[in-house]
N, C-alpha and C positions, 0 to 999 in steps of 0.2 A: 196459546194463554198461558200467563206463569202461573203454578200453583199455589193457593189460595193459604194467607199469613192469618197464625190465630193471633189476637192480640189478647194481650194480657188485660183481667181487669182487674183497676185497685182493688187489695187488698182493704179487709175491715181491722181495727188498730191502731194504736197510737205510736207517734216516730219517738223513737228511744234516745233521746239525749245522747247517751254517750256515743252512738255513732250517725246520727241522723238516720236509718233505717229503719223500716216498718215493720213493727212484729207484732203476730198475730195473737190473741191471747182469746181467753174465753170469760166470759164474766159468768159471774157463781155469785146465789147468795149465798149469807153467811148465816147459822143460826142466831144472831142477833139481829137479823134481819138489814143487814148492811150489802152492798154489793161491792164484790173485789173483781179488780180484775187478775188474772193468772195467767200464769205463764209456762210453761214445763220445759225444762233445762236439763235435757240426754247429757250424759255421764262424760261424752266427748266435748261439750261446749263449758262444760264446769272448771275453769283453769282458774279459782280462787279460791282462799277456804275461807266459810260464812261460820257464824256461829243461830245457829236453829232460835229463833222462841220459844218452839214448844215444848222445847227439853234444856234448852241454853246448853246444849253441844255441840261441837263443830261438826258440818258438812266438808269435806274434804274435797281435794281437787280429784275431780276424775266420776266423785260419782251423782247420780240424777238425781234433782231435786225440782222443785217449785217457789217460784219469784209471785209474790201478793202484793199488793195495794190496793186501799177502798181506793173507787171510780170517783168521788166526789173529793178523794187525794189529792195533795200531790204527789210528783213520779218520785221524788228524793226520799220516800218515806217507802220506798218499797222492803221487802223484809224475805230474802230466804229461809224456806223450810225444808223439812226432810220431809216427804210426800207422806207417810203414815200421820207425824204430825199436823200437818194440815190437813189433813183426812180427819183426825182424833181432836183437833180444836173446841168442836161443841162439847164433848163429853168428857175433857179435861180441866181443872182449876187452874186460873193462869199461878204459872210458876215465878219462884221471885231471883230475881235475879241475885246473880251472885256477884257482887263486887270487881274491879279491875282495877 
C-alpha cells in the first residue's frame, strides 16, 4: 500500500491580476461600515516604493506594510498603507494630498 497523499484544498481569496496566483486576504470592517480586503506584505516581498494614503509618506523597499481595497471595489483601487496608518485610519482626519 502506498502512503496517503495530502490533498490541498482550495484557499479562500481572490486571483491576483498581476501574476494570476491566488492570495489569501482577510476581510475587515472599516470604521465607516465598509468592508475591505486586507493583505499583509512582509518586508522581503516589498520590492517597490509606494506612497501611504494615511500619512502621505513613502513606504520604502523592504518595509512591511498593508495592501487594502474595498470588497465591492475594483482590484486596481488597491492602496499600500503603513501598518500603523491602516490601524489608525478611523482616528485620523483625512490628509490633504500634496501636489506632485
